[in-house]
Backbone as CSV, one residue per row, in Angstrom:
resi,resn,N_x,N_y,N_z,CA_x,CA_y,CA_z,C_x,C_y,C_z
1,MET,100.172,80.608,118.571,99.485,80.812,116.883,100.044,80.246,115.943
2,LEU,101.814,80.454,115.557,102.598,80.355,114.745,102.444,78.745,114.354
3,SER,102.357,77.881,115.625,102.442,76.568,115.241,101.214,75.894,114.677
4,ALA,99.568,76.371,114.875,98.694,76.489,114.745,98.310,76.673,113.128
5,ILE,99.296,77.882,112.536,99.013,78.126,110.981,100.165,76.979,110.772
6,LEU,101.327,76.852,111.378,102.250,75.765,110.333,101.492,74.207,110.210
7,LEU,100.671,73.749,110.654,99.804,72.989,111.136,98.732,72.760,109.923
8,LEU,98.002,74.196,109.875,97.381,74.184,108.565,97.766,74.265,107.220
9,VAL,98.992,75.227,106.917,99.736,74.911,105.602,100.989,74.202,105.869
10,GLU,101.004,73.659,104.390,102.087,72.658,104.308,102.980,73.636,104.138
11,LEU,104.635,73.833,104.186,105.745,74.579,103.333,106.686,73.714,103.506
12,GLU,107.599,73.968,102.519,108.842,73.416,102.143,109.975,74.474,103.507
13,PRO,110.835,73.400,103.823,112.112,73.905,105.002,112.094,75.592,104.757
14,LYS,112.657,75.696,103.499,113.047,77.294,103.263,112.177,78.264,103.187
15,ASP,110.652,77.951,102.971,109.579,78.979,102.970,109.381,78.964,104.276
16,LYS,109.381,77.657,105.185,108.621,77.821,106.637,109.445,78.894,107.121
17,ASN,111.203,78.798,106.959,112.203,79.902,107.294,111.563,81.654,107.454
18,LYS,111.403,81.717,106.068,110.697,82.484,105.430,109.820,83.041,106.268
19,PHE,108.870,82.225,106.328,107.416,82.736,107.213,107.488,83.224,108.502
20,GLU,108.300,82.255,108.749,108.645,82.217,110.401,109.276,83.684,110.719
21,THR,109.980,83.772,109.804,110.857,85.653,109.749,109.871,86.322,109.606
22,LEU,108.557,86.313,108.781,107.768,87.623,108.579,107.129,87.100,109.680
23,TYR,106.645,86.344,110.305,105.218,86.535,111.706,105.994,86.901,112.543
24,TYR,108.296,86.890,113.113,108.109,87.308,113.832,108.144,89.164,114.068
25,LYS,109.033,89.281,112.994,109.033,90.578,112.665,107.863,91.388,112.114
26,TYR,106.787,90.748,111.757,105.534,91.508,111.258,104.272,91.607,112.295
27,ARG,104.337,90.682,113.257,103.088,90.329,113.774,102.300,91.128,114.473
28,GLN,102.833,92.062,115.040,102.443,93.507,115.751,102.292,94.617,114.969
29,ARG,102.802,94.650,113.689,102.200,95.594,112.956,101.198,95.197,112.080
30,LEU,100.894,93.805,111.708,100.074,93.282,110.941,98.461,93.408,112.453
31,TYR,98.471,93.185,113.978,97.780,92.980,114.456,97.227,94.528,114.933
32,ASN,98.154,95.470,114.988,97.757,97.144,114.774,96.462,97.252,113.628
33,CYS,97.206,96.993,112.833,96.350,97.217,111.072,95.070,96.702,111.649
34,ALA,94.886,95.545,112.273,93.696,94.247,112.358,93.267,94.925,113.173
35,LEU,93.501,95.305,114.261,93.047,96.188,115.844,92.200,97.694,115.341
36,LYS,93.113,98.112,114.546,92.139,99.544,113.912,90.883,99.411,113.132
37,ALA,90.824,98.089,112.082,89.664,98.178,111.285,88.921,97.367,112.074
38,VAL,89.180,96.408,112.836,88.046,95.259,113.433,87.569,96.258,114.922
39,GLY,88.338,96.769,115.510,88.207,97.711,116.816,88.079,96.928,118.165
40,ASN,88.676,95.779,117.940,88.426,94.984,119.390,89.831,94.196,119.670
41,ARG,90.490,93.285,120.450,91.366,92.832,120.478,90.873,91.429,119.985
42,THR,89.773,90.406,120.369,89.569,89.539,120.200,89.506,89.248,118.555
43,ASP,88.796,89.899,117.953,88.513,89.755,116.540,89.570,90.409,115.787
44,ALA,90.728,91.218,116.468,91.827,91.609,115.888,92.722,90.124,115.815
45,GLU,92.933,89.631,116.959,93.518,88.504,116.684,93.242,87.461,115.546
46,ASP,91.620,86.642,115.592,91.299,86.093,114.608,91.714,86.364,112.829
47,VAL,91.751,87.748,113.022,91.943,88.489,111.735,93.217,87.874,111.571
48,LEU,94.572,88.524,112.338,95.557,87.715,112.346,96.084,87.117,111.891
49,GLN,95.420,85.826,112.303,95.406,84.466,112.251,95.127,83.727,110.765
50,ASN,93.765,84.716,110.521,93.571,84.568,108.908,94.623,85.166,108.238
51,ALA,94.814,86.085,108.489,96.063,86.965,107.669,97.191,86.114,107.078
52,PHE,97.570,85.381,108.093,99.114,85.010,108.058,98.427,83.119,107.836
53,VAL,97.840,82.618,107.849,97.281,82.065,106.575,97.535,82.015,105.499
54,LYS,96.785,83.300,105.110,97.117,83.737,103.685,98.573,83.763,103.454
55,ILE,99.309,84.850,104.510,100.491,85.026,104.220,101.289,83.393,103.345
56,ALA,101.047,82.131,104.534,101.758,81.338,104.533,101.169,80.452,103.262
57,ARG,100.041,80.678,102.705,99.676,80.524,101.275,99.791,81.231,100.208
58,ASN,100.673,82.049,99.949,101.347,82.892,99.277,102.655,83.130,99.607
59,ILE,103.372,82.465,100.232,104.699,82.761,100.699,105.818,82.893,99.103
60,LYS,105.241,82.242,98.522,105.915,82.176,96.877,105.784,83.531,96.599
61,SER,105.003,84.460,96.664,104.888,85.934,96.356,105.932,86.838,97.272
62,VAL,106.754,86.529,97.963,107.519,87.349,99.291,108.918,87.079,98.703
63,ALA,109.274,88.183,97.941,110.957,87.511,97.238,111.972,87.888,98.488
64,GLU,111.674,89.242,98.984,112.497,89.461,100.265,111.871,89.843,101.343
65,VAL,112.369,89.244,102.654,111.677,89.811,104.167,111.478,91.067,104.290
66,ASP,112.802,92.120,104.028,113.409,93.202,104.016,112.535,94.398,103.493
67,SER,111.476,94.219,102.151,111.649,94.894,100.971,110.215,95.601,101.327
68,ASN,109.949,97.040,100.949,109.281,97.803,101.158,107.722,96.996,100.598
69,GLU,108.125,96.437,99.193,106.691,95.479,98.536,106.146,94.978,99.459
70,THR,107.025,94.001,100.426,106.651,92.895,101.204,105.740,93.647,102.653
71,VAL,106.666,94.501,102.761,105.600,95.391,104.123,104.246,95.641,103.234
72,ALA,103.932,96.195,102.975,103.009,96.716,101.332,102.183,95.501,101.193
73,PHE,103.039,94.468,100.684,101.860,93.405,100.358,101.131,92.827,101.713
74,LEU,101.688,92.516,102.807,101.316,92.261,104.213,100.661,92.915,104.715
75,THR,100.716,94.336,104.584,99.659,95.186,104.857,98.322,95.025,104.530
76,VAL,98.370,95.217,103.194,97.354,94.744,102.393,96.858,93.153,102.588
77,ILE,97.366,92.236,102.700,96.876,91.051,102.950,95.909,90.800,104.310
78,ALA,96.457,92.016,105.311,95.918,91.899,106.869,94.536,92.632,106.726
79,LYS,94.736,93.833,105.905,93.483,95.183,105.669,92.523,94.258,105.077
80,ASN,92.790,93.011,104.215,91.657,92.107,103.501,91.365,91.398,104.567
81,ALA,92.006,90.880,104.837,91.541,89.770,105.774,90.114,90.405,106.760
82,ALA,90.981,91.656,107.650,89.968,92.591,108.311,88.650,92.612,107.760
83,TYR,88.559,93.465,106.190,87.371,93.203,105.720,86.779,92.075,105.067
84,ASP,87.391,90.896,105.025,86.505,89.489,104.884,85.885,89.121,106.296
85,PHE,86.461,89.614,107.332,86.458,89.321,108.232,84.889,90.444,108.836
86,LEU,84.898,91.507,108.710,83.963,91.968,109.109,82.425,91.991,107.777
87,ARG,82.769,91.794,106.990,81.624,90.651,106.230,81.015,89.895,106.370
88,LYS,82.098,88.665,106.734,81.669,87.375,107.402,80.395,87.992,108.577
89,LYS,80.926,89.192,109.239,80.103,88.949,111.063,79.270,89.926,110.643
90,SER,79.006,90.535,109.426,77.507,91.424,109.014,76.668,90.566,108.628
91,ARG,77.224,89.604,107.595,75.854,88.446,107.287,75.411,87.658,108.508
92,LEU,76.522,87.304,109.035,75.859,86.472,110.144,74.778,87.099,111.052
93,SER,75.545,88.156,111.405,74.649,88.894,112.411,73.026,89.193,111.281
94,GLU,71.758,89.000,112.151,70.416,89.479,112.075,70.184,90.333,112.731
95,VAL,69.291,91.266,112.515,68.769,92.104,113.073,67.335,92.148,113.196
96,PRO,67.011,92.003,114.699,65.237,91.614,114.873,64.911,93.183,115.116
97,LEU,63.810,93.801,114.106,63.095,94.736,113.816,62.764,96.065,114.849
98,GLU,62.541,94.995,116.189,61.981,95.261,117.229,62.561,95.960,118.272
99,ASN,64.460,95.601,117.548,65.057,96.493,118.383,65.901,97.604,117.850
100,ALA,65.321,98.682,117.978,65.987,99.891,117.216,67.368,100.278,117.555
101,GLU,68.277,99.978,118.912,69.426,100.217,119.131,70.415,98.888,118.154
102,GLU,70.046,97.826,117.849,70.846,97.224,116.493,70.350,97.428,114.942
103,ILE,68.970,98.228,114.949,69.022,98.679,113.732,69.981,99.625,113.313
104,SER,70.064,100.685,114.677,71.169,101.563,114.544,72.493,101.237,114.185
105,ASP,72.815,100.299,114.590,74.511,99.367,114.773,74.319,99.371,113.441
106,PHE,73.113,98.437,112.959,73.267,97.684,111.157,73.638,98.957,110.399
107,SER,72.837,100.252,110.286,73.429,101.441,109.813,74.523,101.731,109.805
108,TYR,74.853,101.571,110.943,76.406,101.979,111.529,77.406,100.835,110.621
109,SER,77.101,99.536,110.591,78.208,98.487,109.532,77.781,98.883,108.132
110,MET,76.623,99.079,107.474,76.173,99.427,106.708,77.025,100.581,106.241
111,GLU,77.618,101.540,106.833,78.375,103.082,106.544,79.472,102.659,106.650
112,ASN,79.630,101.270,107.256,81.373,100.841,107.411,81.631,100.334,106.145
113,ALA,80.596,99.376,105.460,80.750,98.954,104.445,80.733,99.699,103.017
114,VAL,79.775,100.683,103.323,80.044,101.953,102.251,81.234,102.182,102.391
115,SER,81.722,103.021,103.323,83.252,103.196,103.564,84.267,102.829,103.073
116,ARG,84.462,101.332,103.649,85.126,100.231,102.704,85.145,100.089,101.232
117,LEU,84.160,100.260,101.070,84.053,99.921,99.171,84.865,101.166,98.643
118,GLU,84.576,102.329,99.628,85.188,103.445,98.939,86.678,103.706,99.029
119,TYR,86.865,103.408,100.194,87.881,103.161,100.490,88.787,101.846,99.503
120,GLN,88.380,100.762,99.142,89.139,100.408,98.094,88.980,100.992,96.861
121,ALA,88.365,101.743,96.413,87.911,102.368,95.000,89.148,103.396,95.099
122,ILE,89.305,104.385,95.974,90.369,104.961,95.872,91.976,104.222,96.077
123,VAL,91.879,103.299,96.736,93.340,102.863,96.641,93.734,101.792,95.344
124,ALA,92.662,101.795,94.618,92.894,101.262,93.310,93.021,102.381,92.136
125,VAL,92.732,103.476,92.700,92.883,104.607,91.895,94.611,105.347,92.142
126,ILE,94.936,104.983,93.671,96.141,105.130,93.764,97.140,104.163,92.618
127,LYS,96.781,103.063,92.871,97.616,102.374,92.126,97.786,102.495,90.883
128,ASP,97.176,103.219,90.211,96.844,103.685,88.599,97.601,105.189,88.452
129,ILE,97.940,105.777,89.284,98.611,107.059,89.516,100.014,106.668,89.170
130,PRO,101.183,107.537,88.624,102.433,107.327,88.101,103.472,107.228,89.146
131,SER,104.460,106.611,89.140,105.361,106.277,89.861,106.267,108.017,89.543
132,PRO,106.278,108.575,90.672,106.822,108.155,92.439,105.462,108.396,93.169
133,TYR,104.387,108.943,92.343,103.114,109.960,93.650,102.462,108.739,94.011
134,ASN,102.231,107.149,93.030,101.762,106.211,93.761,101.918,105.479,94.862
135,GLU,103.611,105.478,94.777,104.439,104.809,96.271,104.032,105.630,97.547
136,VAL,104.726,106.997,97.364,104.533,108.306,98.287,102.885,107.899,98.958
137,LEU,101.425,107.688,97.985,100.197,108.059,98.564,100.216,106.692,99.318
138,PHE,100.700,105.762,98.539,100.384,104.435,99.073,101.062,104.339,100.840
139,LEU,102.007,104.401,100.415,102.467,104.199,101.692,102.221,105.251,103.060
140,HIS,102.059,106.515,102.470,101.544,107.485,103.594,100.007,107.266,103.765
141,PHE,99.089,107.240,102.829,97.919,106.954,103.309,97.221,105.288,103.321
142,VAL,97.768,104.656,102.772,97.103,103.407,102.912,97.964,102.451,103.989
143,ASN,99.290,102.563,104.202,100.316,101.811,105.360,100.258,103.129,106.370
144,ASP,99.056,103.923,106.574,99.801,105.208,107.910,100.845,105.148,108.147
145,PHE,102.040,105.497,106.908,103.291,105.737,107.937,102.933,106.771,107.109
146,SER,103.987,107.529,108.467,104.327,108.930,108.522,105.109,109.440,107.281
147,VAL,105.494,111.075,106.783,106.243,111.173,105.916,107.445,110.852,106.247
148,LYS,108.181,110.940,107.672,109.445,110.830,107.911,110.065,109.333,107.718
149,LYS,108.724,108.542,108.060,108.744,106.969,107.718,108.907,106.562,106.176
150,THR,108.134,107.197,105.601,107.822,107.047,104.129,109.100,107.514,103.674
151,ALA,109.980,108.803,103.948,110.899,109.200,103.104,112.225,107.940,102.985
152,ARG,112.143,107.783,104.442,112.939,106.508,104.906,112.929,105.811,104.040
153,LEU,112.126,104.578,104.090,112.135,103.353,103.423,111.884,103.805,101.914
154,LEU,111.616,104.881,101.316,111.681,105.001,100.101,113.228,105.629,99.716
155,GLU,113.993,106.130,100.803,115.172,106.610,100.600,115.334,107.511,99.628
156,ARG,114.607,108.772,100.113,113.995,109.938,99.358,114.349,111.107,101.054
157,LYS,114.247,112.242,100.743,114.548,113.102,101.581,112.936,113.383,101.812
158,PRO,113.146,113.671,103.380,111.433,114.187,103.734,110.945,115.171,102.649
159,ALA,111.765,116.564,102.525,110.767,117.448,101.706,110.102,117.021,100.332
160,THR,111.318,115.785,99.899,110.923,115.647,99.046,109.340,114.933,98.580
161,VAL,109.503,113.615,99.475,108.075,112.912,100.023,106.871,114.147,100.005
162,LYS,107.117,115.328,100.682,105.922,116.117,101.017,105.920,116.670,99.580
163,MET,106.536,117.338,99.202,105.944,117.767,97.221,105.122,116.651,96.906
164,GLN,105.859,114.988,96.908,105.614,114.376,95.900,103.909,113.797,96.543
165,LEU,103.779,114.474,97.951,102.656,114.105,98.921,101.350,115.101,97.881
166,VAL,101.642,116.187,97.894,100.840,117.448,97.430,100.943,116.856,95.831
167,ARG,101.922,116.582,95.085,101.459,116.681,93.613,100.947,115.158,93.538
168,GLY,100.718,114.436,94.151,100.105,112.895,94.320,98.737,113.446,94.589
169,LYS,98.265,114.080,95.810,97.210,114.463,95.904,96.463,114.888,94.691
170,LYS,96.848,116.200,93.758,96.584,116.505,93.136,96.134,115.384,92.104
171,ILE,96.677,115.048,91.771,96.546,113.778,91.031,95.215,112.957,90.956
172,LEU,95.292,112.272,92.393,94.061,111.703,93.062,93.040,112.327,92.960
173,ALA,92.994,113.757,93.377,91.778,114.153,93.311,91.115,114.210,91.841
174,GLU,92.028,114.479,91.017,92.215,115.068,89.833,90.783,113.528,88.816
175,LYS,91.399,112.284,89.605,91.521,111.084,88.915,90.015,110.760,89.689
176,LEU,89.418,111.343,90.889,88.340,110.690,91.751,87.368,111.436,90.848
177,SER,87.558,112.824,90.917,86.651,113.601,90.601,86.276,113.105,88.567
178,GLU,87.277,112.787,87.994,86.678,111.969,86.406,86.237,110.696,87.077
179,ALA,86.304,110.097,88.070,85.757,108.498,88.084,84.113,109.022,88.774
180,LEU,84.092,110.138,89.364,82.803,110.477,89.937,81.880,111.098,88.928
181,TYR,82.169,111.717,87.715,81.942,112.386,86.805,81.521,111.883,85.380
182,ASP,82.113,110.953,85.415,82.732,109.732,84.256,81.389,109.215,84.223
């Protein structure tokens, strides 16, 4: 897959090395993210390839390969590639009215679409929460990192991260209720 991506996107030698490092270091993590979003291996591989094409096209946005920002950036690209894939897939599939089972599947797809829109709205609210709570909430809930891993990445004690999660969730709940009732 790497060689196919490199054929699609022209990179300078320095950027090509950075991209290859990102690919080998993060492909399994991004694959797992894609698999979680789309639900099957074949589609997850397609999503992964699309995500890495987007990463290659935006390689200048990656300052350091081993930074928390890079992990978050790559994860967001993979999730967005999965959502794009699901949107395209739902647009391409037409549901015959004679088949009740397919209509049920379509309803499920619509529920997923609404859930994805809600998810995107929640992520936007998390980004607006002041630091350090936004970092902890983003890593823990969006990237699905454990408290321990979040603490390690942010170089904080797990107890500190837990407290920041509690306070951050409270702020998030307030902001979401403001958004709902405004």
